[in-house]
C-alpha positions in Angstrom: 17.4 -37.0 -37.1 14.3 -35.5 -38.6 11.5 -37.9 -39.2 10.1 -38.3 -42.7 6.7 -37.5 -41.4 7.9 -33.9 -41.0 7.8 -33.3 -44.8 4.0 -33.8 -45.3 3.4 -31.6 -42.2 5.6 -28.8 -43.5 4.0 -29.1 -46.9 0.5 -28.8 -45.4 1.5 -25.7 -43.4 3.2 -23.9 -46.3 0.3 -24.7 -48.6 -2.1 -23.3 -46.2 0.0 -20.2 -45.8 0.1 -19.6 -49.5 -3.6 -20.3 -50.3 -5.6 -17.4 -51.9 -7.4 -15.2 -49.4 -11.1 -15.8 -49.0 -13.9 -13.4 -48.1 -13.9 -13.4 -44.3 -17.6 -12.5 -44.4 -18.6 -15.5 -46.3 -20.3 -18.2 -44.3 -18.6 -20.8 -46.5 -15.1 -19.5 -46.0 -13.1 -22.2 -44.1 -11.3 -21.2 -40.9 -7.6 -20.8 -41.4 -5.7 -23.5 -39.6 -3.4 -22.3 -36.9 0.3 -23.3 -37.2 0.9 -26.6 -35.6 3.8 -27.5 -33.4 6.7 -29.4 -35.0 8.4 -32.1 -33.0 11.7 -33.5 -34.3 14.8 -35.2 -32.9 18.2 -33.6 -33.3 21.5 -35.4 -33.9 22.0 -36.0 -30.2 18.6 -37.7 -29.9 17.0 -34.8 -28.1 13.4 -34.0 -28.7 13.0 -30.5 -30.1 9.5 -28.9 -30.4 8.9 -25.8 -32.5 5.7 -23.9 -32.1 5.5 -23.4 -35.9 7.8 -23.5 -38.9 10.7 -21.2 -37.9 10.8 -17.7 -39.3 13.6 -16.3 -37.1 16.8 -18.4 -36.8 20.4 -18.2 -35.8 23.4 -20.4 -35.0 25.8 -20.5 -32.2 28.6 -22.2 -34.2 30.5 -20.6 -37.1 30.1 -23.8 -39.2 26.4 -23.8 -38.6 26.1 -20.2 -39.6 27.7 -21.1 -42.9 25.2 -23.9 -43.3 22.2 -21.6 -42.6 23.5 -19.2 -45.2 23.8 -22.0 -47.7 20.3 -23.3 -47.2 18.0 -20.9 -45.4 16.2 -17.7 -46.6 18.9 -15.4 -45.3 16.3 -12.8 -44.3 15.3 -15.2 -41.5 18.8 -15.2 -40.0 18.6 -12.8 -37.1 22.1 -12.9 -35.6 25.6 -14.5 -35.5 28.3 -15.1 -32.9 31.6 -13.1 -32.6 33.4 -15.9 -34.5 31.0 -16.2 -37.4 32.8 -14.4 -40.2 31.7 -16.3 -43.3 30.0 -15.6 -45.7 30.6 -11.8 -45.7 26.9 -11.2 -45.4 26.9 -12.7 -41.9 29.0 -9.7 -40.7 26.0 -7.5 -41.1 24.0 -9.4 -38.5 23.8 -8.5 -34.8 26.4 -10.2 -32.7 25.7 -12.6 -29.8 28.7 -13.5 -27.7 29.0 -17.2 -27.4 31.9 -17.5 -24.8 30.3 -17.0 -22.4 26.9 -17.1 -24.0 25.1 -13.7 -23.9 21.6 -14.8 -23.0 20.2 -11.3 -22.8 21.1 -10.3 -26.3 20.2 -13.7 -27.7 16.7 -13.6 -26.1 16.3 -10.0 -27.4 16.6 -11.3 -31.0 13.5 -13.6 -30.5 14.8 -16.6 -32.5 12.2 -19.4 -33.1 15.1 -21.9 -32.9 18.8 -21.8 -32.3 21.1 -24.2 -34.2 24.4 -25.4 -32.9 27.0 -28.2 -33.1 27.9 -30.9 -30.5 30.8 -29.6 -28.4 30.2 -25.9 -29.1 27.2 -25.1 -26.9 27.2 -26.7 -23.4 24.2 -28.8 -22.3 23.7 -26.3 -19.5 23.4 -23.4 -21.9 21.0 -25.3 -24.1 18.9 -26.2 -21.1 18.7 -22.6 -20.0 17.7 -21.5 -23.5 15.0 -24.1 -23.5 13.7 -22.7 -20.2 13.6 -19.3 -21.7 11.4 -20.6 -24.5 14.1 -20.9 -27.3 14.5 -24.5 -28.7 18.1 -25.6 -29.4 18.8 -28.0 -32.2 22.2 -29.8 -32.3 24.0 -31.4 -35.2 26.8 -33.9 -35.0 29.4 -34.7 -37.8 31.7 -37.7 -37.8 32.0 -38.1 -41.5 31.8 -35.8 -44.5 28.5 -37.3 -45.5 27.1 -36.2 -42.2 27.5 -32.6 -43.3 25.5 -33.4 -46.4 22.8 -35.1 -44.3 22.8 -32.1 -41.9 22.2 -29.7 -44.8 19.3 -31.8 -46.0 17.9 -31.9 -42.5 18.0 -28.1 -42.3 16.3 -28.0 -45.7 13.4 -30.1 -44.4 13.1 -28.2 -41.1 13.2 -24.8 -42.8 11.0 -25.6 -45.8 13.9 -25.3 -48.2 14.2 -28.9 -49.4 15.0 -28.1 -53.1 17.7 -25.6 -52.2 19.4 -28.1 -49.8 19.1 -30.9 -52.3 20.7 -29.0 -55.1 23.6 -28.0 -52.8 24.3 -31.5 -51.5 24.0 -33.0 -54.9 26.6 -30.5 -56.2 28.9 -31.1 -53.2 28.6 -34.9 -53.6 29.5 -34.6 -57.3 32.5 -32.4 -56.6 33.7 -34.9 -53.9 33.4 -37.8 -56.2 35.9 -36.2 -58.6 38.4 -35.9 -55.7 38.0 -39.5 -54.4 38.2 -40.9 -58.0 42.0 -40.1 -57.8 43.1 -41.6 -54.5 44.9 -44.8 -55.5 48.4 -45.5 -54.3 50.2 -44.9 -51.0 48.3 -43.2 -48.2 50.6 -40.9 -46.2 50.0 -40.8 -42.5 49.2 -37.2 -41.5 49.3 -35.7 -38.0 47.2 -32.5 -37.7 48.6 -30.4 -34.8 46.3 -27.9 -33.2 48.6 -26.3 -30.6 52.2 -26.5 -29.6 52.3 -26.3 -25.8 50.9 -28.7 -24.9 50.6 -30.6 -28.1 47.0 -31.2 -29.2 46.1 -32.9 -32.4 43.0 -34.0 -34.3 42.0 -37.4 -32.9 40.7 -40.4 -34.8 37.1 -39.7 -33.7 37.0 -36.4 -35.5 35.8 -35.5 -39.0 39.5 -34.9 -40.0 39.9 -38.7 -40.2 37.3 -39.0 -42.9 38.5 -35.9 -44.7 42.1 -37.2 -44.9 40.9 -40.6 -46.1 38.9 -38.9 -48.9 42.0 -36.9 -49.8 44.1 -40.1 -50.2 45.8 -40.2 -46.8 45.2 -41.5 -43.3 45.1 -40.1 -39.8 48.5 -40.9 -38.2 46.6 -41.4 -34.9 45.3 -44.9 -35.3 44.4 -45.1 -31.6 41.0 -44.0 -30.3 41.2 -41.5 -27.5 38.3 -40.5 -25.2 38.9 -36.9 -26.2 38.4 -35.8 -29.8 41.6 -33.6 -29.6 44.0 -35.6 -27.4 47.1 -34.2 -25.8 50.2 -36.0 -27.1 53.7 -36.4 -25.7 56.8 -36.0 -27.9 57.6 -39.7 -27.2 54.2 -40.7 -28.6 54.7 -38.6 -31.7 58.1 -40.1 -32.3 56.6 -43.5 -32.1 53.9 -42.5 -34.6 56.6 -41.1 -36.9 54.1 -39.3 -39.2 54.8 -38.9 -42.9 53.1 -35.5 -42.9 52.6 -32.9 -40.2 49.8 -30.3 -40.7 49.8 -27.2 -38.7 52.0 -24.5 -40.2 54.7 -23.6 -42.7 57.9 -25.6 -42.4 60.0 -22.5 -41.5 57.5 -21.3 -39.0 57.3 -24.6 -37.2 61.1 -25.2 -37.4 61.6 -22.0 -35.3 58.8 -22.8 -32.9 57.3 -26.3 -32.6 60.5 -28.2 -33.6 62.7 -25.8 -31.6 60.6 -26.7 -28.5 60.7 -30.4 -29.3 64.0 -30.9 -31.2 63.8 -34.7 -31.1 60.7 -34.5 -33.4 63.2 -33.5 -36.2 63.8 -37.2 -36.4 60.3 -37.8 -37.8 59.8 -38.6 -41.5 57.7 -35.5 -41.9 60.5 -33.2 -40.8 63.3 -35.0 -42.6 61.3 -34.9 -45.9 60.1 -31.3 -45.2 56.5 -32.4 -45.5 55.2 -29.9 -43.0 52.3 -27.8 -44.2 49.8 -25.1 -43.3 46.1 -25.4 -44.0 43.3 -22.8 -44.1 42.1 -22.7 -40.5 38.4 -22.1 -41.3 38.3 -25.0 -43.8 40.1 -27.3 -41.4 38.1 -26.4 -38.2 34.6 -25.9 -39.5 32.4 -28.8 -40.7 30.6 -26.6 -43.2 29.5 -26.6 -46.8 33.1 -25.8 -47.7 34.2 -29.2 -46.6 34.9 -30.3 -50.2 37.3 -27.4 -50.5 39.0 -28.7 -47.3 39.3 -32.2 -48.7 40.7 -30.8 -52.0 43.3 -28.7 -50.1 44.4 -31.8 -48.1 44.8 -33.8 -51.3 47.0 -31.1 -52.8 49.3 -31.3 -49.8 49.4 -35.1 -49.7 49.6 -35.7 -53.5 50.9 -32.5 -55.1 51.5 -34.3 -58.4 47.7 -34.9 -58.8 
């Protein structure tokens, strides 16, 4: 996490950069201070050193690209990955393939720092980028509020504190209007990612916090080592979720439930509480997280 001492340092650097020009021939003209390195810690506890306040940036995760567009001066964003498709302005940026990582194209864009998310960029790729002179800054999100914190951390690192604060204050206010109406029963929701094998959002993912804020609970009460565990049909029958998230009822009835007909005994199937969600909102821990919570609440509690 960024240290508080970073703020005064950034302020000093930006003040120096914006000071009126002086006559270089004057003996009394002070020498302009060279940009000083910035050393911070990212969310994984890694020490990241930037030679100066970054002026060329990019992200290797679609969610982080959305965060940069929400906080940064967009002119400083120099590229995107092949999966970064929001906002629309991102589509005009040069593409760096992230699977596998295209080091040559990335280095050619000369970013001062690359932002990414835990689990998206491998430690080996990050280490190689560091060796090539490109710092890599990771963020980690376990709760919705971690996204707000991450936005404010970006604001401090990029010299955009007011912009980040306005955004997070607005998001927090919008979230409070949702959570104010979460009394009553909390349906147990299983969020399925794939059918064969069956993978689902585990308890140690941000989905658990989003579904809680929406007025439900993750049907997976057990902590698995993997964030997205593989589940057997027997295990799902034992869970007996009230809601299954992963596709329209008719679609899953002809695919998922046809493959695993015994799961038609679950409460979710018998009550037809099987729903699709917007993939980008579900999968990306981005500034649109409040939209994701609101979408989940509409599915869990349609009367609200």
